[in-house]
C-alpha positions, -999 to 999 in steps of 0.1 A, spaced: -752 -480 536 -788 -487 533 -804 -519 546 -829 -520 517 -826 -548 491 -820 -538 455 -848 -547 431 -836 -564 399 -858 -563 369 -857 -588 341 -854 -573 306 -856 -591 273 -829 -584 249 -820 -594 213 -785 -605 223 -795 -642 228 -813 -648 195 -803 -659 160 -821 -629 146 -800 -605 167 -767 -621 159 -773 -624 122 -786 -588 119 -756 -574 138 -731 -595 119 -744 -585 85 -743 -548 96 -707 -552 109 -696 -569 77 -713 -541 58 -694 -514 77 -661 -533 73 -665 -538 36 -675 -501 32 -645 -489 51 -621 -512 31 -637 -500 -1 -630 -464 9 -594 -471 18 -586 -490 -14 -607 -466 -35 -630 -493 -48 -665 -478 -54 -682 -512 -59 -669 -526 -26 -679 -494 -8 -715 -495 -22 -718 -532 -14 -709 -524 22 -733 -495 22 -761 -517 10 -754 -544 36 -760 -521 65 -797 -515 58 -800 -551 47 -789 -562 81 -814 -538 97 -842 -554 76 -830 -590 81 -831 -587 119 -869 -581 123 -877 -604 94 -859 -633 112 -876 -623 144 -910 -626 127 -901 -661 114 -896 -672 150 -858 -668 154 -860 -639 179 -857 -642 216 -876 -670 233 -904 -660 256 -901 -671 292 
């Protein structure tokens, strides 16, 4: 084994922010609704789910811009 110490770097992530959580939850709900709509053959539910996925991807940076993103250290 080496006697050198490992260097640990600090990386910011979106996992600890309201923006990250809301964005991911909206995307997951969209995928879930879309899948359920496909299984029960409901086109409206499928398209609502399909529409929620990009909505979640848009909501995420918008909430981050409003100050709900990760806090700076």
